[in-house]
Structures are given as C-alpha cells and as structure tokens.
C-alpha positions, 0 to 999 in steps of 0.5 A: 583472559580478556573478554570480547564484547558482543555487538548488538545488531540493529533491525531495520524497520520496513516502510509499508507502501500505501495503495492508491484506490481507483475511482470507479466511473458511473456509466449513464443509461440512455432512455429510448423514446417510443414513437 
C-alpha cells in the first residue's frame, strides 16, 4: 500500500487599506462695525 502525501495550503495575507484623513477648513468670523 502506497501512502499519499497531503499538500499544505498556503494562506493568503490580506492587505490593509489606509484611510485618508480629510482636513477641516476653518471659517473666519466677520466682525460687525458699530456706527
């Protein structure tokens, strides 16, 4: 009887995606002039 060799399966590594951070725009406050 011949013994069959079992083949090992290779696991694939998953690549992580990098998230891009959005820059927040600062709003300028307008000063009201008193007459």
